[in-house]
PLY file of the C-alpha trace (Angstrom):
ply
format ascii 1.0
element vertex 102
property float x
property float y
property float z
element edge 101
property int vertex1
property int vertex2
end_header
0.00 0.00 0.00
1.45 3.37 -0.94
1.17 6.60 1.04
-1.83 7.98 -0.86
-3.68 4.67 -0.54
-3.01 4.68 3.21
-4.30 8.26 3.50
-7.41 7.28 1.55
-7.97 4.25 3.75
-7.77 6.29 6.94
-9.96 9.00 5.43
-12.65 6.55 4.31
-12.66 4.79 7.69
-13.69 8.09 9.22
-16.18 8.90 6.49
-14.22 12.03 5.58
-14.08 13.69 2.20
-10.83 15.20 0.95
-12.24 18.54 2.07
-12.88 17.20 5.60
-9.31 15.95 5.79
-7.98 19.29 4.56
-9.92 21.13 7.26
-8.89 18.72 10.03
-5.23 18.84 8.93
-5.37 22.63 8.47
-4.24 22.26 4.85
-5.77 23.72 1.73
-7.97 21.45 -0.31
-5.83 22.26 -3.35
-2.76 20.88 -1.52
-4.46 17.53 -1.11
-6.03 17.56 -4.57
-2.61 18.21 -6.11
-1.24 15.10 -4.39
-3.92 12.96 -5.99
-3.71 14.57 -9.43
0.08 14.21 -9.51
0.00 10.87 -7.66
2.83 12.29 -5.60
3.80 11.52 -2.05
3.28 14.44 0.33
6.11 16.43 1.86
6.98 15.41 5.38
5.33 18.52 6.85
2.11 17.73 4.96
2.16 14.11 6.08
2.69 15.20 9.69
-0.36 17.47 9.44
-2.41 14.62 7.95
-1.29 12.23 10.70
-2.18 14.87 13.28
-5.68 15.10 11.83
-6.02 11.32 12.13
-4.65 11.39 15.67
-1.73 9.09 14.84
2.03 9.43 14.70
4.14 9.00 11.58
5.34 5.69 13.02
1.75 4.47 13.38
0.99 5.61 9.84
3.78 3.49 8.38
3.62 0.62 10.85
0.16 -0.31 9.66
1.54 -2.07 6.59
3.45 -4.44 8.84
0.39 -5.46 10.84
-1.44 -8.63 9.84
-4.82 -8.04 8.28
-7.71 -9.28 10.39
-11.26 -10.24 9.65
-14.33 -8.04 9.71
-14.46 -7.93 13.52
-10.80 -6.92 13.77
-11.30 -4.22 11.15
-14.33 -2.89 13.02
-12.42 -2.86 16.30
-9.57 -0.92 14.69
-12.00 1.60 13.17
-13.69 2.13 16.51
-10.41 2.48 18.42
-9.10 4.99 15.88
-12.05 7.26 16.59
-11.49 7.30 20.37
-9.94 10.24 22.18
-6.50 9.72 23.76
-8.13 9.42 27.18
-10.58 6.80 25.92
-7.74 4.84 24.31
-5.84 4.81 27.62
-8.96 3.65 29.48
-9.56 0.88 26.94
-5.96 -0.25 27.18
-6.17 -0.37 30.98
-9.38 -2.41 30.71
-7.76 -4.87 28.28
-4.69 -5.24 30.46
-6.87 -5.89 33.51
-8.88 -8.47 31.55
-5.73 -10.42 30.68
-4.80 -10.84 34.35
-8.00 -12.70 35.21
0 1
1 2
2 3
3 4
4 5
5 6
6 7
7 8
8 9
9 10
10 11
11 12
12 13
13 14
14 15
15 16
16 17
17 18
18 19
19 20
20 21
21 22
22 23
23 24
24 25
25 26
26 27
27 28
28 29
29 30
30 31
31 32
32 33
33 34
34 35
35 36
36 37
37 38
38 39
39 40
40 41
41 42
42 43
43 44
44 45
45 46
46 47
47 48
48 49
49 50
50 51
51 52
52 53
53 54
54 55
55 56
56 57
57 58
58 59
59 60
60 61
61 62
62 63
63 64
64 65
65 66
66 67
67 68
68 69
69 70
70 71
71 72
72 73
73 74
74 75
75 76
76 77
77 78
78 79
79 80
80 81
81 82
82 83
83 84
84 85
85 86
86 87
87 88
88 89
89 90
90 91
91 92
92 93
93 94
94 95
95 96
96 97
97 98
98 99
99 100
100 101
């Protein structure tokens, strides 16, 4: 999966249009449209802004390709976790860790 495909995947998971992503990343819509028209990879600063809009780090953005693909339930869990706030993610992680100990 290339960088633009990954951006599209994350955008679609959230139900965002290119315009929504531009607003969330505080980029112009023309900046994002130019990436798609040229099929070019974004500059690092642009990719950082996009990752910020998705609430992920650059490492998380690229690490995804290394993760095994799951079934429908795994995909749904990932989509739901991605939409959580940082506080909710921490609470969920604490819950999962506590569940493993039992």
